[in-house]
VOGU-3710 file (C-alpha; in Angstrom, 3 decimals, decimal comma):
1> mswlfgysrp> -38,744/26,151/73,270  -37,490/27,163/70,003  -38,669/23,854/68,495  -42,004/24,604/69,740  -42,534/27,679/67,780  -40,416/26,086/64,856  -37,746/28,685/64,746  -35,125/26,539/65,864  -35,071/24,458/61,864  -34,191/26,893/58,901
11> qqpptdeppa> -37,205/27,807/57,095  -37,408/26,141/53,892  -38,187/28,090/50,585  -41,799/28,305/49,858  -42,360/26,405/46,263  -44,716/26,984/43,550  -46,209/23,618/43,873  -49,381/22,970/45,857  -49,319/21,315/49,700  -49,209/17,594/49,769
21> dgggsaaapv> -52,024/18,017/52,092  -54,372/19,358/49,170  -54,924/22,639/51,903  -57,035/25,156/50,821  -54,571/27,652/49,447  -55,329/28,495/45,800  -52,580/27,544/42,872  -50,173/30,564/42,180  -50,256/31,963/39,127  -47,395/30,505/36,879
31> nltkaekkam> -46,609/33,644/35,043  -45,577/36,391/37,615  -42,481/37,863/38,368  -39,666/37,809/40,811  -40,966/40,853/42,641  -44,489/39,534/42,451  -43,859/36,226/43,771  -42,076/37,805/46,904  -45,003/40,090/47,573  -47,306/36,743/47,381
41> esyrfdssal> -44,720/34,891/49,676  -44,878/37,555/52,337  -48,763/37,001/52,790  -49,138/33,429/52,315  -49,679/31,440/55,475  -48,363/28,461/56,336  -51,226/25,727/58,004  -48,831/22,820/58,577  -46,632/25,075/61,032  -49,483/25,379/63,029
51> eraaqaarel> -49,852/21,705/63,325  -46,396/21,163/63,558  -46,439/22,908/67,026  -49,590/21,144/67,864  -48,087/18,011/67,745  -45,070/19,201/69,534  -47,583/20,612/72,234  -49,019/17,546/73,044  -45,612/15,359/72,642  -44,128/17,893/75,395
61> ersrhakdal> -46,748/17,583/77,680  -46,775/13,955/77,321  -43,077/14,145/77,925  -41,587/13,577/81,207  -38,954/16,243/80,418  -41,379/18,855/80,090  -40,301/20,749/83,172  -36,815/20,893/82,180  -37,223/22,391/79,067  -39,127/24,863/80,888
71> elsklqestr> -36,686/25,827/83,036  -34,081/25,668/80,302  -36,198/28,259/77,952  -36,181/30,787/81,034  -32,499/30,405/81,482  -32,042/30,804/77,899  -34,106/33,815/77,670  -32,708/35,361/80,821  -29,154/34,634/79,335  -30,004/36,675/76,316
81> qqeqmakike> -31,325/39,199/78,017  -27,836/39,731/80,131  -26,594/39,447/76,840  -28,727/42,259/75,827  -28,086/44,319/78,951  -24,092/43,936/78,431  -24,568/44,914/75,023  -26,313/47,887/75,585  -23,871/48,669/78,429  -21,071/48,520/76,292
91> yeaaieqakv> -23,099/50,210/73,297  -23,720/53,677/76,443  -19,783/53,091/77,398  -18,583/53,606/73,746  -20,751/56,467/73,765  -19,194/58,238/76,936  -16,110/57,229/75,690  -16,821/58,997/71,815  -18,079/61,488/74,312  -14,814/61,745/75,938
101> dqkrvdheer> -12,605/61,816/72,667  -14,633/64,631/70,834  -14,071/66,576/74,584  -10,039/65,615/73,951  -10,557/66,439/70,291  -12,128/69,974/71,258  -9,772/70,398/73,823  -6,741/69,695/71,252  -8,241/72,098/68,963  -8,888/75,210/71,329
111> rktlqeetkq> -5,063/74,322/72,286  -4,191/74,449/69,021  -5,799/77,878/68,470  -4,308/79,419/71,680  -0,563/78,291/70,058  -1,661/79,989/66,657  -2,851/82,885/68,351  -0,555/83,132/70,694  2,069/82,773/67,838  0,632/85,230/65,573
121> hqmraqyqdq> 0,743/87,842/68,297  4,374/87,208/68,751  4,862/87,542/65,189  3,218/90,838/65,216  4,600/91,615/68,543  8,085/90,747/66,788  7,187/92,439/63,362  6,335/95,879/65,464  9,535/95,639/67,523  11,395/95,422/64,388
131> laktryeeql> 9,421/98,252/62,969  10,027/100,385/66,086  13,992/99,222/65,970  14,062/100,533/62,117  12,158/103,642/62,892  14,716/104,383/66,181  17,953/103,385/63,758  16,367/105,694/61,156  15,635/108,537/63,777  19,970/107,871/64,961
141> vqhqrnqdei> 21,176/108,082/61,345  18,954/111,194/60,855  19,798/112,747/64,339  23,346/111,980/63,232  22,635/113,754/59,610  21,495/116,851/61,575  24,596/116,922/63,797  27,425/116,178/61,041  25,207/118,874/59,405  25,559/121,870/62,368
151> lkkqeesvak> 29,232/120,555/63,151  29,769/120,785/59,624  28,498/124,511/59,669  30,390/125,206/62,965  33,634/124,047/61,464  33,572/126,249/58,271  32,203/129,120/60,731  35,065/128,271/62,915  37,177/128,129/59,955  36,194/131,493/58,408
161> qeamrratve> 36,371/132,921/61,923  40,048/131,688/61,728  40,500/132,846/58,301  39,373/136,659/59,113  41,818/136,400/62,351  44,812/135,275/60,359  43,992/137,930/57,696  43,893/140,326/60,573  46,950/139,521/62,288  48,660/139,289/59,630
171> hemelreknk> 47,679/143,004/58,649  48,563/143,775/61,735  51,634/142,650/61,384  51,864/144,162/58,188  51,317/147,263/59,751  53,673/146,812/62,145  56,825/145,707/59,996  56,056/148,856/57,734  56,009/151,229/60,898  59,073/149,469/62,476
181> lkaieaeara> 60,864/150,181/58,717  59,971/153,745/58,439  60,871/153,934/62,403  64,346/152,340/61,593  64,608/154,197/58,617  63,803/157,707/60,257  66,603/156,859/63,362  69,369/155,898/60,663  68,909/159,200/58,617  68,506/161,243/61,957
191> rakadrenrd> 72,000/159,278/63,000  73,912/159,892/59,493  73,188/163,219/59,738  74,325/163,813/63,421  77,544/161,835/61,996  77,751/164,156/59,437  77,404/167,545/61,780  79,958/165,660/64,732  82,293/164,148/62,269  85,120/166,110/63,173
201> itleqiklka> 84,584/166,068/67,018  84,967/161,915/66,613  88,184/162,071/64,559  89,273/164,480/67,521  88,374/161,576/70,050  89,704/158,738/68,171  93,084/160,525/68,151  93,360/161,109/71,765  92,531/157,781/72,386  94,802/156,150/70,238
211> aenrttiles> 97,392/158,688/71,353  97,108/157,690/74,941  97,362/153,855/74,353  100,668/154,384/72,568  102,119/156,515/75,504  100,674/153,509/78,043  102,156/150,732/76,096  105,667/152,618/75,792  105,697/153,019/79,192  104,664/149,440/80,034
221> iqtagsvigt> 107,519/148,418/78,086  109,862/150,670/79,728  108,670/149,474/83,054  109,344/145,752/82,095  112,458/146,052/80,254  114,100/148,003/83,509  113,266/145,134/85,565  113,755/142,441/83,794  117,360/144,057/82,992  117,949/144,995/87,139
231> glnalvtdwd> 116,978/141,153/87,337  119,571/139,523/84,782  121,974/142,136/85,755  121,786/141,302/89,710  122,007/137,582/88,421  124,689/137,784/86,246  126,826/139,828/88,795  125,483/137,718/92,243  126,095/134,088/91,710  124,280/133,469/95,115
241> ktlaaaggls> 121,085/134,510/93,311  122,080/132,532/90,167  122,414/129,433/92,154  119,266/129,653/94,175  117,084/130,375/91,186  118,316/127,644/89,062  117,501/125,396/92,357  114,269/126,183/92,781  113,321/125,589/89,403  114,863/122,318/89,412
251> lvalgvytar> 112,928/121,346/92,804  109,876/122,648/91,197  110,107/120,520/88,007  111,147/118,123/90,556  107,924/118,196/92,991  105,557/118,430/89,402  106,958/115,039/88,088  107,022/113,387/91,480  103,523/114,514/92,527  102,384/113,132/88,771
261> gatsvtarfi> 104,166/110,069/89,284  102,629/109,672/92,962  99,136/110,452/91,662  99,165/108,056/88,873  100,434/105,207/91,388  98,454/105,746/94,402  95,292/105,995/91,913  96,367/102,146/90,146  96,679/101,085/93,570  93,081/102,701/94,679
271> earigkptlv> 91,922/100,731/91,512  93,532/97,926/92,400  92,624/97,581/96,310  88,940/99,495/96,442  87,629/99,718/92,589  87,244/97,344/89,740  89,158/97,526/86,179  86,780/98,973/83,506  86,590/95,645/81,742  85,685/93,370/84,446
281> netsrfslle> 81,548/93,526/84,479  80,978/90,757/87,267  83,403/89,935/90,010  83,632/88,203/93,366  86,093/90,013/94,525  85,583/91,880/97,413  85,596/96,109/96,394  84,808/98,440/98,675  83,304/100,737/96,050  80,734/98,186/95,826
291> avkhpiltis> 80,091/97,600/98,751  79,056/101,217/99,151  76,551/100,588/96,468  75,469/96,989/97,336  75,960/96,387/100,831  73,415/93,611/101,210  74,883/91,983/97,782  78,546/92,207/99,662  77,163/90,729/103,082  75,146/87,957/101,518
301> raianfrkps> 78,829/86,719/99,129  80,862/87,296/102,489  78,483/84,768/104,287  78,656/82,511/101,478  82,671/82,549/101,475  83,039/81,232/104,575  80,709/78,141/104,029  82,255/74,811/102,782  83,011/74,953/99,286  79,853/73,107/97,129
311> dalagvvlap> 80,188/70,919/94,556  81,321/72,186/91,050  78,470/70,670/89,192  75,605/71,750/91,638  72,764/72,903/89,467  74,438/72,526/86,796  73,162/69,436/84,106  75,614/68,020/81,339  76,147/64,996/79,807  77,778/62,172/81,752
321> tlekrlrdia> 81,053/62,078/80,163  81,297/65,909/79,985  80,432/65,963/83,841  83,310/63,508/84,314  86,115/65,526/82,258  84,654/68,871/84,372  84,760/67,446/87,831  88,116/66,110/87,084  89,287/69,901/85,923  87,521/70,953/89,316
331> iatkntkvnr> 89,659/68,836/91,771  92,362/69,621/89,879  91,836/73,305/90,043  91,508/73,275/93,681  94,639/71,267/94,412  96,585/73,870/92,438  95,182/76,597/94,370  96,081/74,407/97,836  99,741/73,467/96,421  100,367/77,159/94,985
341> gfyrnllmyg> 100,726/75,214/91,268  100,611/76,757/87,843  97,054/76,819/86,772  95,672/75,589/83,377  93,880/77,724/80,552  90,736/76,308/79,619  88,332/76,702/76,541  84,788/76,333/76,281  83,442/76,221/72,755  79,858/75,066/71,895
351> ppgtgktlfs> 76,563/76,471/71,471  75,166/79,509/73,197  73,162/78,626/76,831  74,610/75,644/77,197  76,401/76,559/80,804  79,909/77,905/79,924  79,504/80,829/82,464  77,514/79,346/84,901  80,257/76,517/85,196  82,853/78,874/85,459
361> kklakhsgmd> 81,594/80,463/88,732  80,726/77,538/90,330  84,471/76,419/89,306  85,621/78,960/91,105  84,002/79,224/94,256  84,469/75,353/94,268  88,124/76,040/94,532  88,238/79,299/96,751  89,087/81,551/93,749  87,968/84,614/92,823
371> yaimtggdva> 86,125/84,711/89,323  86,218/88,172/86,989  83,759/88,139/84,030  84,691/90,081/80,879  82,877/90,614/77,600  85,466/90,166/74,599  82,986/92,914/72,404  83,960/95,929/75,208  87,285/95,599/74,000  86,942/97,496/70,358
381> pmgkhavaai> 84,944/100,048/71,801  87,478/101,731/73,952  90,139/102,141/70,660  93,422/103,023/71,612  92,795/102,801/75,356  92,202/99,155/74,882  95,922/98,394/75,673  96,016/100,357/78,934  92,571/98,842/80,233  94,147/95,137/79,461
391> hkmfdwants> 96,983/96,048/81,446  95,233/97,229/84,234  92,889/94,176/84,383  95,750/92,102/84,674  97,899/94,187/87,570  94,400/93,976/89,439  93,960/90,489/88,639  98,141/90,289/90,003  96,894/91,644/93,531  94,075/88,652/94,836
401> rkgvllfide> 95,706/86,816/97,320  93,194/84,404/96,656  94,065/83,944/92,783  91,633/85,215/90,234  89,135/83,368/87,407  89,110/85,380/84,385  86,129/84,010/82,455  86,419/85,854/78,974  83,098/85,309/77,142  82,730/85,943/73,248
411> adaflhkrss> 86,584/86,055/73,343  86,515/85,441/69,746  85,314/89,306/68,959  88,856/90,518/69,990  91,128/87,270/69,854  90,608/86,635/66,086  92,890/85,958/63,717  95,685/89,014/63,133  95,912/88,182/59,619  92,611/89,110/58,917
421> aqisedlraa> 91,842/92,036/56,862  89,014/93,105/59,091  91,213/93,825/62,464  91,931/97,541/63,306  95,162/98,506/64,677  93,482/99,396/67,959  92,386/96,011/68,535  95,694/94,711/67,268  97,268/96,277/69,785  94,961/95,006/72,279
431> lnaflyrtsd> 95,185/91,092/71,094  99,504/91,512/71,648  99,001/93,341/75,410  96,886/89,975/75,679  99,553/87,787/74,207  102,092/89,741/76,151  100,338/89,413/79,518  99,407/85,495/78,969  102,706/84,337/77,444  103,749/82,627/80,602
441> qssrimlvla> 101,815/80,102/82,877  100,722/81,613/85,968  99,653/81,061/89,670  97,913/83,705/90,135  95,373/84,143/86,922  93,294/81,240/85,503  92,215/82,161/82,009  88,906/80,642/80,605  87,753/81,777/77,593  84,387/81,083/75,790
451> sntpqqfdsa> 83,308/80,775/72,594  80,647/80,160/69,679  83,404/80,202/67,078  86,485/79,057/68,572  88,362/78,469/65,135  88,587/82,284/64,370  91,225/82,721/67,763  94,623/83,614/66,701  97,168/80,761/66,258  99,095/82,376/69,400
461> indrldkmie> 96,037/82,130/71,358  95,250/78,524/70,510  98,719/77,964/72,123  98,217/79,214/75,165  95,175/77,025/75,411  95,737/74,102/77,843  92,700/72,331/77,590  89,369/72,502/75,356  86,007/71,198/76,544  82,918/71,221/74,049
471> fglpgleere> 79,768/72,148/75,758  76,902/70,103/73,644  73,282/70,752/73,515  71,405/68,351/75,964  70,359/65,271/75,056  67,097/63,981/75,698  67,935/62,320/79,567  69,445/66,026/80,302  66,862/67,820/78,673  64,409/65,723/81,071
481> rlirlyfdkf> 66,323/66,639/83,822  66,332/69,984/83,299  62,929/70,653/82,637  62,588/69,070/86,196  64,699/71,291/87,539  63,343/74,636/86,009  59,434/73,347/86,494  60,420/72,811/90,521  62,012/75,776/90,305  59,741/78,465/88,823
491> vlqpasegkr> 56,101/76,625/88,988  56,364/73,918/92,112  58,217/76,137/94,777  56,499/78,884/94,439  52,782/77,732/94,438  54,177/75,296/97,516  54,998/78,592/99,462  51,502/80,406/98,420  52,508/83,612/98,863  52,217/84,119/95,198
501> rlnvdqfdyg> 48,842/84,174/92,531  50,390/80,497/91,186  48,599/77,431/91,869  49,361/73,910/89,605  46,489/71,463/88,901  46,627/67,798/89,871  48,529/65,708/87,142  51,391/63,488/86,443  54,507/66,165/86,523  56,923/63,264/85,839
511> alcanlakrt> 55,184/62,353/82,646  55,097/65,844/81,570  58,391/66,630/81,579  59,520/63,375/79,954  56,695/64,442/77,227  58,024/67,854/76,820  61,746/66,753/76,665  60,917/64,773/73,616  59,456/67,822/72,271  62,375/70,276/72,461
521> agmsgralsk> 64,847/68,396/70,552  67,681/70,713/69,756  67,134/73,520/72,463  69,875/74,592/74,739  69,897/74,887/78,864  68,763/78,604/78,454  65,717/78,007/76,186  64,394/75,250/78,144  64,911/77,989/81,759  62,634/80,438/79,570
531> lgvawqaaay> 59,870/77,709/79,564  59,947/77,738/83,054  59,721/81,514/83,170  56,889/81,249/80,824  55,008/78,708/82,567  55,197/81,242/85,366  54,038/84,273/83,921  51,200/81,762/81,818  49,812/81,228/85,203  50,025/84,800/86,485
541> asddgrlteq> 48,175/85,704/83,452  45,827/83,371/84,035  42,196/84,634/85,454  42,464/81,870/88,448  46,181/82,058/88,635  46,072/77,932/88,120  48,729/76,256/85,881  47,405/73,597/83,513  49,164/70,481/82,088  47,662/71,829/78,261
551> mcidicddav> 48,983/74,970/79,186  52,428/73,924/79,472  51,983/71,642/76,382  50,950/74,888/74,228  53,929/77,355/75,662  56,185/74,267/74,842  55,234/73,901/71,341  54,949/77,532/70,713  58,855/77,812/72,269  59,891/75,116/69,889
561> qdhrqkmewl> 58,321/76,711/66,857  60,319/79,808/67,696  63,393/77,607/68,183  63,022/76,891/64,908  62,259/79,900/63,187  65,506/80,881/64,609  67,739/78,472/63,179  65,801/78,856/59,744  67,056/82,675/60,373  70,645/81,388/60,197
571> saeektrsmm> 72,951/82,976/57,144  74,106/80,607/54,888  77,525/81,248/56,268  76,551/80,491/59,799  75,558/77,359/58,788  79,192/76,161/57,444  81,533/74,557/58,852  83,471/77,658/59,572  80,974/79,270/61,328  79,213/76,539/63,632
581> pylldlppld> 81,030/73,643/64,020  78,777/72,346/66,798  76,260/71,856/63,875  78,306/69,281/62,049  78,795/65,213/63,085  82,014/66,088/64,695  83,928/63,386/67,176  84,590/65,049/70,374  87,820/66,037/71,325  88,617/63,722/74,067
591> ipeenikqat> 87,823/60,308/71,926  91,424/58,710/71,144  92,225/59,148/67,682  92,060/55,065/67,206  88,122/55,326/67,898  87,438/58,469/65,959  85,320/57,937/62,985  85,687/60,667/59,927  83,579/63,587/60,274  80,464/64,113/57,951
601> ikelpetkee> 79,480/67,349/57,231  75,543/67,663/57,189  73,803/68,451/53,615  72,414/72,184/54,136  69,579/73,468/52,039  70,460/75,613/48,883  69,856/79,115/49,254  70,535/82,354/47,316  74,044/82,795/49,242  75,698/79,886/48,176
611> pkvkltkrkn> 77,438/80,729/44,902  79,251/83,352/46,781  80,069/81,176/49,580  81,500/78,457/46,770  82,908/81,402/45,168  84,764/82,261/48,386  85,959/79,038/49,213  87,406/78,470/45,815  89,101/82,042/45,864  90,792/80,962/49,031
621> kedmek> 92,062/78,025/48,357  93,610/79,380/44,997  95,090/82,211/47,175  96,368/79,099/49,589  98,033/77,471/46,760  99,956/80,549/45,726
//
């Protein structure tokens, strides 16, 4: 129906020309402004529109689609109304959403306000706490000052009282001393006065006492002379009494010397059978005195002696070539004891802590012999008694039925060159006594010397050695075996028993031992055994008694650092060829001559003592040339 009312087509703008039908509207004035023309157009009536509307209504009435057009116009109108209602509802929803947004904004503003108020309250509370704390600290400082002042005043008061008491005591002592001096002076004057008055009486008493003493002495001399004279006269005149007196004196002298010799022999026999010599620090030989002192240890040793001898290298980790040589020596020593042959004397040299003492004990037990351990440093302090002690030790060893393996640790302490100017006469005499007792091969004593500096031995000592064995530092494989051995001994076994406060984390023990073996290059077996003790101590010191892999690595690194520091502490003299040959690249002694390469000396870092060492070497060389 839009076309019916004339708003479906766009309205044509009015023109200034009159309509074509010559309607009754007056012509507009020509000279008008734009605003005036617009105002006049708003009040102008267009009659042609009514005519067109009437014409369209008549055409519609005559058309057969009039009802359809009416229905269509109603539908369009209802659709417009629905669209209008939808717009109204959208507008209302937008209004509600705006209200919700407004409430959210208000709530957010209120929350921010509350937060700001809370923050302000917290800041106020903190500031008040700070003020209270400052006030309390100032009060404490003021209280401390007051206490210090009070204490200072008390100390001053005590000092004044002490000074007054000391002055009083000194004054009293001074008065006492003066009174004492006056009393002594008065007593001396009175005694002097009495002596002067009694001088004659005192002289008479002295004379009487002297006369009595003279008479007594003269009578004693006369009596003794008469008795002796009578006895001599009887001896001279009667030969039977003379012979009896001479025989009695001879028997007394003989009894005295016989008792002295018998006592000495008995003492040596008792010392050899019951006790042990002074120089022997440790022995496996049965001793009655040691059994009384340590009964449990003696019983355990006796039980161990009845067992079958174990392997000589059981529990000893060494290089394969060295193990082979030592095993051959152990077998030869055992067969020598069985066949009652002569033992060979050994020299074991090398860095400390490489297993020399341990192998000596194992060798003695494997061979069925008794072992005795002495230290070379014990000989020098004995002085002139060292010779007798050495003879007693060898006499004691010769009384053993099993034979004795005599192990002398640090033997270079008293067996060094006699040409050295530093050796004393007592030590020279002890060395000569030792050489005398070891001049021949023995079927009862096997001599084993251990030293870190074998080049200091006297040439006569070297002549008495039948075999020399070098104990070097353990290699990579030997270090890994040692670490596994000590880790199992000090960590795993105590942890598996469950009796001690020791637990171990779960990790690859084999990989750890291999890693630690690479880190501990240059360390001896004794140093590696200390690692096991350090691991155990670290577990005991922890809160839960647990040993972790990282703890093992850290302890190992600390031990390596300590070992390096010890090596740096060695003096230039100790690092030279004459002091520590095992630091040099020397070939082993059991390699044939055709396979021995030229020995090379490692260059050492320069030190302040190096010029002195060079000068000493040059001087020694000049002396040898002379």
